[in-house]
C-alpha positions in Angstrom: 0.0 0.0 0.0 2.8 2.4 0.9 4.4 1.7 -2.5 1.1 2.6 -4.3 0.8 5.8 -2.4 4.4 6.7 -3.3 3.7 6.1 -7.0 0.7 8.4 -6.8 2.7 11.1 -5.0 5.4 10.9 -7.7 2.8 11.1 -10.5 1.3 14.2 -9.0 4.7 15.8 -8.2 5.2 19.1 -10.0 8.2 19.4 -12.4 10.5 22.3 -12.1 11.6 24.6 -15.0 14.4 26.9 -16.0 13.0 29.2 -18.7 14.5 31.9 -20.9 11.9 34.6 -20.3 12.7 36.8 -23.3 13.3 40.5 -23.4 11.5 43.3 -21.5 7.7 43.5 -21.8 7.6 41.6 -25.1 4.0 40.3 -24.9 2.8 43.9 -25.1 4.9 44.8 -28.2 3.7 43.5 -31.5 7.1 43.2 -33.2 8.6 41.5 -30.2 5.6 39.2 -29.8 6.5 37.9 -33.3 10.1 37.4 -32.4 9.2 35.5 -29.2 6.4 33.4 -30.7 8.2 30.2 -30.1 8.8 31.2 -26.5 5.2 32.1 -26.2 4.1 28.6 -27.5 6.5 26.9 -25.0 5.1 28.8 -22.1 1.5 27.9 -23.1 2.6 24.3 -23.5 4.0 24.3 -19.9 0.5 24.7 -18.6 -0.6 21.6 -20.5 2.4 19.5 -19.6 2.2 19.8 -15.8 0.3 17.0 -14.0 -2.3 19.4 -12.5 -3.2 23.1 -12.1 -0.7 24.6 -9.7 -1.7 25.6 -6.2 0.8 28.4 -6.7 3.8 29.3 -8.8 7.1 30.0 -7.0 9.2 32.1 -9.4 12.9 32.7 -9.0 13.6 35.6 -11.3 17.0 36.9 -12.5 15.6 40.4 -11.8 15.5 40.1 -8.0 18.6 39.7 -5.8 19.3 40.6 -2.2 22.6 41.1 -0.3 22.2 39.6 3.1 19.8 36.7 2.6 17.2 35.1 0.3 14.0 37.1 0.4 10.5 35.6 0.1 7.6 37.6 -1.3 4.8 37.4 1.3 2.2 40.0 0.1 -1.3 38.8 -0.5 -1.6 41.2 -3.4 1.9 42.0 -4.8 2.2 45.2 -6.8 4.0 45.7 -10.1 7.7 46.3 -10.3 8.6 47.8 -13.7 12.3 46.9 -13.8 12.9 47.9 -17.4 13.6 51.2 -19.2 13.2 52.7 -22.7 10.0 50.8 -23.6 6.7 52.3 -24.8 4.7 54.2 -22.2 1.9 51.7 -22.2 4.2 49.0 -21.0 4.5 50.8 -17.7 0.7 50.6 -17.2 0.6 46.8 -17.5 -1.1 45.2 -14.5 -0.9 41.5 -13.8 -3.2 41.1 -10.9 -2.4 37.5 -9.7 -2.8 37.1 -6.0 0.2 36.2 -3.8 0.3 33.3 -1.5 1.3 34.3 2.0 0.7 30.9 3.5 2.9 29.1 1.0 5.5 31.9 1.1 5.7 31.4 4.9 6.1 27.6 4.2 8.9 28.3 1.7 10.7 30.7 4.2 10.5 28.0 6.8 12.0 25.4 4.5 14.8 27.8 3.6 15.6 28.5 7.2 15.4 24.9 8.1 18.2 24.2 5.5 20.4 26.7 7.4 20.2 29.3 4.7 19.7 33.0 5.5 16.2 34.2 4.7 13.8 37.0 5.4 10.2 37.8 4.4 9.3 40.8 2.2 5.8 42.1 2.1 6.6 45.1 -0.1 8.3 43.7 -3.2 6.2 43.5 -6.4 6.3 41.2 -9.5 9.2 42.0 -11.8 9.1 41.3 -15.5 11.0 38.1 -15.1 7.9 36.9 -13.3 4.9 38.7 -14.7 5.9 38.4 -18.3 6.0 34.5 -18.5 3.1 34.3 -16.0 0.9 36.5 -18.2 1.5 34.2 -21.2 1.0 31.0 -19.1 -2.2 32.2 -17.3 -3.6 35.4 -18.9 -6.5 35.5 -16.5 -4.0 35.8 -13.6 -5.9 33.1 -11.7 -2.9 31.2 -10.2 -1.3 32.6 -7.1 2.3 33.6 -7.5 5.1 34.4 -5.1 8.8 35.0 -5.7 12.0 34.0 -3.9 15.0 36.2 -4.6 18.5 35.3 -5.6 21.4 36.2 -3.3 24.0 38.6 -4.6 27.4 37.0 -5.1 25.6 34.2 -7.0 27.3 31.3 -5.2 26.2 28.3 -7.3 26.3 25.8 -4.4 24.2 28.1 -2.2 21.6 28.4 -4.9 21.5 24.7 -5.6 21.0 24.3 -1.8 18.1 26.8 -2.0 16.5 24.5 -4.6 17.0 21.4 -2.5 15.3 23.2 0.4 12.3 24.2 -1.7 11.9 20.7 -3.2 9.2 19.5 -0.8 6.8 22.2 -2.3 6.7 20.1 -5.5 4.6 17.6 -3.7 2.3 20.3 -2.3 1.1 21.6 -5.7 3.7 24.3 -6.2 5.3 24.8 -9.6 8.9 26.0 -9.2 10.1 28.1 -12.1 13.6 29.6 -12.5 13.2 32.5 -14.8 16.3 33.9 -16.5 17.9 33.8 -20.0 20.5 31.2 -21.1 22.3 34.1 -22.9 22.4 37.5 -21.2 25.1 39.9 -22.3 23.0 43.0 -22.6 25.7 45.1 -24.2 26.2 42.7 -27.0 22.5 42.0 -27.4 21.7 45.7 -27.9 24.9 46.8 -29.8 25.9 43.9 -32.1 23.8 40.8 -31.6 25.5 39.1 -34.6 28.6 39.0 -32.4 26.7 36.8 -30.0 25.9 34.1 -32.6 28.8 31.8 -32.0 29.2 32.4 -28.2 25.5 31.9 -27.5 25.2 28.8 -29.8 28.3 27.1 -28.3 27.2 27.9 -24.7 23.8 26.5 -25.6 25.2 23.3 -26.9 27.3 22.9 -23.8 24.2 23.6 -21.6 22.2 21.0 -23.5 24.9 18.4 -23.0 25.2 19.1 -19.3 21.4 19.0 -18.8 21.4 15.5 -20.4 24.0 14.1 -18.1 23.3 11.9 -15.0 22.2 14.0 -12.0 25.5 14.1 -10.1 27.5 15.0 -13.2 25.0 17.6 -14.2 25.1 19.3 -10.9 28.9 19.3 -10.8 29.2 20.8 -14.3 26.6 23.5 -13.4 28.5 24.4 -10.2 31.7 24.7 -12.2 30.1 26.5 -15.2 32.6 29.3 -15.4 35.5 27.0 -16.0 33.7 24.3 -18.0 31.4 26.3 -20.3 32.7 27.8 -23.6 32.4 31.6 -23.7 31.1 31.5 -20.1 31.7 35.2 -19.2 30.9 36.4 -22.8 27.4 34.9 -22.3 27.0 35.8 -18.7 29.1 38.8 -17.6 26.9 38.6 -14.5 25.3 35.3 -13.7 21.9 36.8 -12.6 20.1 35.2 -15.5 21.9 31.9 -15.2 21.5 31.5 -11.5 17.8 30.5 -11.6 18.9 27.2 -13.3 20.8 26.2 -10.1 17.6 26.6 -8.1 15.5 24.7 -10.6 18.0 21.9 -10.7 18.5 21.7 -7.0 14.7 21.3 -6.5 14.7 18.4 -9.0 18.2 17.1 -8.7 17.5 13.4 -9.4 15.1 14.0 -12.3 15.7 13.9 -16.0 15.9 17.2 -17.9 14.1 17.9 -21.2 14.6 20.9 -23.4 11.3 22.6 -23.9 12.3 25.6 -26.0 15.1 26.7 -28.3 15.5 29.7 -30.5 18.5 30.4 -32.7 18.2 33.9 -34.0 16.8 36.2 -31.3 17.6 39.9 -31.9 19.4 38.7 -35.0 21.9 36.3 -33.6 21.2 34.9 -30.1 20.5 31.3 -29.2 18.4 30.7 -26.0 16.8 27.6 -24.4 14.5 26.5 -21.6 14.4 23.2 -19.7 12.0 21.1 -17.7 13.1 18.7 -14.9 10.8 15.9 -13.9 
């Protein structure tokens, strides 16, 4: 009987994701919507591929980092945080009114503290675009509660994998854990000369695909040592803010098989980017 119950639990367990969330407020810009149509399709497909409707989404965005600890969003109704610049005025009026989940946020904070990691609660922080952009595409009606957990500045890979391990029990409680970043994120090159990113982003993407296909222990080891093992590591990620969410997603599903769910090869005229599911 215990074996049957465990099989049911595993079947209902939520996967985790590392997604490349695109650029700025792209769903509200017609030309960028066209560029990111494959990403859009992959985000919609996510909602069909998970075993059940999430009780909540826990988003770890490359756009929220804190100095002293990991922070957990605890507001019942998080505001908007427009952390982009230079976009059309109407993109600063976008509202994604998904409710927060104070109860699950408190549960997450407890798990993080229980793992011996520094954590604090934040009832002021709002949804940044690394969160509300993919969430809007996944659930346009904003009906699924969302809360965010920050990265920690310094981006220690082992600490962020440990964060994922701490959060893993939430997968059995109906929470969809999503690491939201971008598998290539050199903004200067993206904006100035995206064609120069073609080879670095493609070779980094090939490396990432090979790593994600490895057995769990090897996969984790390679991701922890990404800077020395990945080609063009610092060309692709001068700061690892948009790579760091993958460590959390992998830590939360460390023993699971990874599957690529999205890949584009010519974003902004030269950039390759990918997304992955674990479990």
